Every structure is written in structure tokens, then in C-alpha cells.
N, C-alpha and C positions, 0 to 999 in steps of 0.2 A: 504494500499500500504506500502511496505516495505521502510525504510529510512536507509541510511548509513551516519555515522558521521565519516568524514575523517580527519585523524590525520597526522602530519609529524613524531610523535613519538611514538614509540611502547609502551613505559612505559606510555605515557599520555593516550593513547588509552585504556589501560588496567585500569588505574585509573578511566577513565570516565565511563567504563563498570561497575566497581565495585559500583560507585556512582548510576548509572542508576538502578542497581539491588537493592541497598539498598532502593530507591526511589520506589520501587515496579513495575519497568519497566522491562518485560521480554526482554532480549537482549543476543547477543552472539556476539564472534568475528569471523569475516569473512575476506577473502582476498579481498583487495582492487581492484576493476576493473580497468582496464588500462584506460577506460573513464574518470576516475578522474583526471588523468594525475599529481597525487602528492600523497604522503603519504609514510608510512613506510612498507606497504605490508598488514597490517591488519587495518580494521574498525570496529566501533561498530554498529551492525545491530539491528534495532527496529522497530516497527509499527509506522506509522505515527500519530496514535491516541495518542500517548505519546510525541508528539513534544513539547508541552508546558512544560512537566517536563524536557525534554532534554535541553530545551533553558534556563530554570530557573537553571539547573546545571552549564551550561556554563557561564550564568551570575554570578553565585555565585563564580565559581572557572574558572577564565578567563586562559585557557590552551594557551599557547604561540604557540603551535604546531597545534591548530584547523584550518583546512582548509576550511571546509564547509560541506554541506549535498549534497548526491547524491541520488536522488529519480527517479527511471525508468532511462531515458536517460538524465535527467535534473540535472545539476549541480549548486548548490546554494552556492557561497562563502560566507564568514563571512557576 
């Protein structure tokens, strides 16, 4: 299943994407769906099988604009 990491900052989204890719996570920038109700317009999209790597990056680099994860129709805040 696809997961979106939602941020309030475009630059932090792009930085997170770069770190995901450096960690071997296939990912891409996508438009943030309205259902998220937050964000800068773009989110980081990746497969949920890489959630542990994504969380490790978020733990190591505490992005101030990170809002949460969107998976399907479920939104999971920080």
C-alpha cells in the first residue's frame, strides 16, 4: 500500500525525499490530497514496506513541518 508523508514545508519535503532515496527507498514527490487538510502542496510517496526506514529518518532529522502519514483514507498525525 502507498503511504504519503505530509509536510507543511516544500523544502523539508524535498529534503526528506532525498534522504529516503539515499536510504534506498523508492519514492517520489506527489500532490498532497485535500483529505490531508494540511501541507504545502507536495508530499513524499513511498510503499508502506519502507515505513521503518522513513520513521528512522524522521527520528534522526526531526522536521518541524512534518504533519503525519496518509495511507488510503486514513491520516496518522505525528
